FIROPA-626585 format. One record per residue: z, x, y of N, C-alpha, C, O in turn; residue in three letters. Coordinates in steps of 0.2 Angstrom, whole numbers, padded with zeros to 4 digits, always signed. Atoms other than C-alpha are relative to their C-alpha. Example, Ala and Ser with C-alpha at 12.3 -4.5 7.8 and 13.67 -1.06 7.14 Angstrom:
2
+0000+0004-0006+0039+0062-0022+0000+0004+0006+0003+0009+0005ala
-0001-0004-0006+0036+0068-0005+0003-0004+0005+0004-0001+0011ser
***
This chain:
133
-0004-0006+0000+0017-0165-0034-0002+0006+0003-0008+0008+0003unk
+0002-0006-0004+0017-0150-0022-0001+0006-0005+0002+0007-0010unk
+0001-0006+0003+0010-0134-0028+0004+0006+0003+0005+0007+0009unk
-0004-0005-0003+0022-0119-0027-0004+0007-0002-0006+0008-0008unk
+0003-0007+0001+0014-0101-0025+0006+0005+0000+0009+0006+0005unk
-0005-0005+0001+0026-0088-0031-0002+0006+0004-0008+0009+0003unk
+0002-0006-0004+0027-0073-0019+0000+0006-0005+0002+0006-0010unk
+0000-0007+0003+0024-0055-0024+0007+0002-0002+0011+0001+0002unk
-0007-0002+0002+0038-0048-0034-0001+0008+0000-0006+0011-0001unk
+0000-0007+0000+0043-0030-0032-0002+0003-0007+0000+0001-0012unk
+0003-0003+0005+0033-0019-0044-0004-0004-0005-0005-0002-0011unk
+0003+0005+0004+0024-0034-0051-0007+0003-0002-0010+0002-0007unk
+0007-0003+0001+0007-0024-0049+0000+0006-0005-0005+0009-0007unk
-0001-0006+0004+0014-0009-0060-0001-0002-0007+0003-0006-0010unk
+0001+0001+0008+0008-0008-0078+0004+0005-0003+0008+0004-0008unk
-0004-0005+0003+0017+0008-0082+0001+0006+0006-0003+0007+0010unk
-0002-0006-0004+0026+0023-0073+0003+0005-0004+0005+0004-0010unk
-0003-0005+0003+0034+0039-0077+0007+0001+0003+0009+0007+0005unk
-0006+0000-0003+0051+0035-0070+0000+0002+0007-0004+0000+0010unk
-0001-0002-0007+0057+0042-0054-0005+0005+0003-0006+0005+0009unk
+0005-0005-0003+0043+0055-0053-0006-0004+0003-0010-0001+0007unk
+0005+0004-0002+0031+0041-0050+0001-0002+0008-0004-0004+0011unk
-0002+0003-0006+0040+0036-0034+0001+0005+0006+0003+0011+0004unk
-0002-0004-0005+0043+0043-0017+0002-0005+0006+0000-0010+0007unk
-0003+0004-0005+0053+0037-0002-0003+0003+0007-0003+0009+0008unk
+0003-0002-0006+0043+0037+0015+0001-0005+0005+0005-0010+0004unk
-0001+0005-0006+0042+0029+0032-0006-0004+0001-0012-0001+0001unk
+0006+0005-0001+0031+0014+0035+0000-0001+0007+0005-0003+0010unk
+0001+0001-0007+0024+0012+0053+0002-0007+0002+0000-0012-0002unk
-0002+0007-0003+0031-0003+0063-0007-0004+0001-0012-0001+0002unk
+0006+0005-0001+0019-0018+0064+0003-0006+0004+0005-0011+0002unk
-0003+0005-0005+0025-0027+0080-0003-0007+0000+0000-0012+0001unk
+0003+0006+0000+0012-0040+0078+0000-0004-0006-0002-0010-0007unk
-0001+0003+0007+0016-0044+0060-0007-0003-0003-0007-0008-0006unk
+0007+0002+0002-0003-0045+0056-0002+0003-0007-0006+0001-0010unk
+0002-0003+0006-0003-0033+0041+0005-0001-0006+0011-0003-0005unk
-0004+0001+0006+0003-0035+0023+0006+0005-0001+0005+0011+0001unk
-0005-0005+0001+0020-0028+0019+0004-0003-0007+0010-0003-0007unk
-0002+0002+0006+0022-0034+0001-0001+0005-0005-0006+0009-0005unk
+0001-0005+0005+0024-0025-0015-0008+0000-0003-0010-0006-0003unk
+0006+0000+0002+0007-0019-0021-0005+0001+0006-0011+0002+0005unk
+0004-0002-0006+0000-0015-0003-0003+0007-0001+0002+0011-0001unk
+0003-0007+0001-0012+0000-0004+0001+0003+0007+0000+0000+0012unk
-0002-0003-0006-0006+0012+0010-0004+0006+0001-0006+0010-0003unk
+0003-0006-0002-0014+0026+0020+0005+0004+0003+0010+0001+0006unk
-0005-0004-0003-0004+0041+0027-0003+0002+0007-0009+0005+0007unk
+0002-0003-0007-0006+0045+0046+0002+0007+0000+0007+0010-0001unk
-0001-0007+0000-0009+0063+0047+0005+0003+0004+0009+0008+0003unk
-0004-0003-0005+0000+0067+0063+0007-0001-0001+0011+0004+0000unk
-0007+0001+0000+0016+0059+0059+0003-0001-0007+0009+0000-0008unk
-0002+0001+0007+0017+0057+0040+0002-0007-0002+0004-0008-0008unk
-0001+0007+0002+0020+0039+0041-0005-0004-0003-0011-0002-0003unk
+0005+0004+0003+0012+0026+0031-0002-0007+0003+0003-0010+0006unk
+0002+0007-0002+0002+0010+0035-0005-0003-0004-0008+0001-0008unk
+0005+0002+0005-0009-0002+0026-0007+0003+0001-0009+0004+0007unk
+0006-0004+0000-0025+0007+0021-0006-0004+0002-0007-0010+0000unk
+0007+0002-0001-0043+0004+0028-0004+0005+0002-0001+0009+0007unk
+0004-0006-0001-0056+0017+0029-0004-0001+0007-0008+0004+0009unk
+0004+0001-0005-0065+0009+0044+0003-0003+0007+0000-0004+0012unk
-0003+0003-0005-0052+0002+0056+0001+0005+0006+0004+0011+0004unk
+0000-0005-0005-0054+0011+0073+0007+0004+0001+0007+0010+0001unk
-0007-0003-0001-0035+0014+0076+0002+0005-0006+0005+0009-0005unk
-0002-0004+0006-0033+0021+0058-0005+0006-0001-0002+0011-0003unk
+0004-0006+0000-0048+0032+0059+0002+0006+0004+0002+0012+0002unk
-0003-0005-0005-0041+0041+0074+0006+0003-0003+0007+0009-0001unk
-0007-0003+0002-0024+0044+0065-0001+0003-0007+0004+0007-0009unk
+0001-0003+0007-0031+0049+0048+0003-0004-0006+0003-0001-0011unk
-0003+0005+0006-0024+0034+0038-0006-0003-0003-0005-0009-0006unk
+0006+0003+0003-0041+0031+0031-0001+0003-0007-0006+0001-0010unk
+0001-0002+0007-0038+0039+0014+0006-0003-0004+0012-0002-0001unk
-0006+0003+0004-0027+0029+0001+0004+0005-0002+0002+0010-0005unk
-0005-0005+0002-0011+0038-0002+0006-0002-0004+0010+0002-0006unk
-0005+0002+0004+0000+0027-0011+0000-0008+0000-0004-0011+0003unk
+0000+0007+0000+0005+0009-0015+0008-0002+0001+0012+0000-0002unk
-0006+0002-0001+0020+0000-0008+0004-0003-0006+0001-0008-0009unk
-0004+0002+0006+0033-0003-0022+0004-0007+0001+0004-0011-0004unk
-0004+0005-0001+0044-0016-0014-0002-0004+0006-0005-0002+0011unk
+0002+0004-0006+0042-0031-0002+0004+0003+0006+0010+0005+0005unk
-0004-0002-0006+0047-0027+0016+0000-0006+0004-0005-0010+0005unk
+0000+0006-0004+0053-0041+0027-0004+0001+0007-0003+0007+0010unk
+0004-0001-0006+0040-0043+0041+0004+0000+0007+0002+0004+0011unk
-0004+0000-0007+0053-0046+0055+0003+0007+0000+0004+0010+0006unk
-0003-0007+0000+0061-0029+0050-0005+0005+0002-0004+0009+0005unk
+0005-0005-0001+0045-0020+0050-0003-0001+0007-0005+0004+0011unk
+0002+0001-0007+0041-0028+0067+0005+0003+0005+0003+0005+0011unk
-0005-0003-0004+0057-0021+0074+0000+0007+0001+0002+0010+0005unk
+0000-0007+0000+0053-0003+0070-0002+0003-0007-0003-0001-0011unk
+0002-0004+0006+0048+0010+0057+0005-0002-0005+0011-0002-0004unk
-0005+0002+0005+0056+0006+0040-0001+0005-0006-0007+0008-0007unk
+0000-0005+0006+0060+0018+0025-0001-0005-0006+0002-0010-0007unk
+0002+0004+0005+0051+0011+0010-0001+0005-0006-0001+0011-0006unk
+0001-0003+0006+0048+0016-0008-0007-0001-0002-0010-0007-0002unk
+0007+0001+0002+0030+0019-0014-0001+0003-0007+0002+0007-0009unk
+0002-0003+0006+0021+0023-0030-0005+0005+0002-0010+0004+0006unk
+0004-0006-0002+0013+0040-0027-0003+0004-0005-0009+0006-0003unk
+0003-0004+0005+0009+0048-0043+0001-0003-0007+0006-0006-0008unk
-0002+0001+0007+0008+0046-0062+0002-0007-0002+0007-0008-0005unk
-0002+0007+0001+0007+0027-0063-0007-0003-0002-0012-0001+0000unk
+0006+0004+0002-0005+0014-0070+0002-0007+0004+0007-0010+0003unk
-0001+0006-0003-0007-0002-0059-0005-0005-0002-0011-0003-0004unk
+0004+0006+0002-0015-0019-0061-0004-0001+0007-0001-0003+0012unk
+0004+0001-0006-0030-0020-0049+0001-0007+0003+0001-0008+0009unk
+0000+0007-0002-0029-0039-0048+0007-0002+0004+0007-0007+0008unk
-0006+0001-0003-0011-0037-0041+0001+0004+0007+0006+0003+0010unk
+0000-0004-0007-0015-0025-0026-0001-0005+0006-0005-0010+0005unk
+0001+0003-0007-0014-0031-0008-0003+0005+0005-0002+0011+0004unk
+0004-0004-0004-0026-0025+0005+0001-0001+0008+0003-0007+0009unk
+0001+0001-0007-0027-0022+0024-0004-0006+0001-0009-0007-0002unk
+0004+0006-0001-0034-0038+0032-0007+0001+0001-0011-0003+0000unk
+0007-0002-0002-0050-0029+0037-0003+0004-0006-0009+0005-0005unk
+0003-0004+0006-0053-0020+0020-0005-0004-0003-0004-0009-0006unk
+0006+0003+0004-0070-0024+0013-0001+0003-0007+0003+0007-0009unk
+0001-0002+0007-0077-0021-0004-0001+0008+0000+0001+0011-0005unk
+0002-0007-0001-0083-0003+0002+0007+0004+0001+0008+0009-0003unk
-0007-0003-0001-0065+0001+0008+0004+0000-0006+0007+0005-0008unk
-0004+0001+0006-0057-0005-0008-0003+0005-0005+0001+0008-0009unk
+0003-0005+0005-0069+0005-0019+0002+0007+0002+0003+0011-0002unk
-0001-0007-0003-0066+0021-0008+0008+0001-0002+0009+0007-0004unk
-0007-0001+0001-0047+0018-0010+0001+0001-0008+0005+0006-0010unk
-0001-0001+0007-0048+0016-0029-0003+0007-0003+0001+0010-0007unk
+0003-0007+0001-0059+0032-0030+0005+0005+0002+0007+0010-0002unk
-0005-0005-0002-0046+0041-0020+0006+0001-0004+0008+0006-0006unk
-0006+0000+0005-0031+0036-0031-0002+0002-0007+0002+0006-0010unk
+0002-0002+0007-0040+0037-0047-0002+0008-0001-0001+0011-0006unk
+0003-0007+0000-0049+0054-0043+0005+0005+0000+0004+0011-0003unk
-0005-0005+0000-0033+0063-0041+0005+0000-0006+0009+0004-0007unk
-0004+0002+0006-0025+0056-0057+0007-0002+0003+0012-0002-0001unk
-0006+0003-0003-0011+0050-0045+0002-0007-0003+0007-0008-0006unk
-0001+0007+0002-0013+0032-0049-0006-0002-0004-0012-0002-0001unk
+0005+0003+0003-0024+0024-0062-0001-0007+0001+0005-0011+0000unk
+0001+0007-0001-0031+0007-0058-0004-0003-0005-0009-0001-0007unk
+0002+0004+0006-0034-0005-0072-0001-0008+0002+0003-0010+0006unk
+0001+0008-0002-0042-0023-0070+0004-0004-0005+0003-0010-0004unk
***
């Protein structure tokens, strides 16, 4: 019998929130190569110059140059990879006053343990988002 892996569900990573105040609608940067995660629970960084969001990693050269090296939110809903490849997409993120399940978070493909720890500290340290195992 074949094994079925259930895909990420919208807000599955969320343990608790404070209603609409926990969320924000933002623009996610296009990913023409379809190489980065675009599923609910993806930790995002904010590009300083444009205000757009992209999957977070503190050491990726392209992201270091743009300022997207500080975790700034978590993607709330799945985004179709083809839609994201076609251009920037308006998405909903968890931005503040929420508790999330660490095991359900999704990361940039190059994020290592150090990057993940820095992201958790950034989100925890501001009391925006509390991460629980």
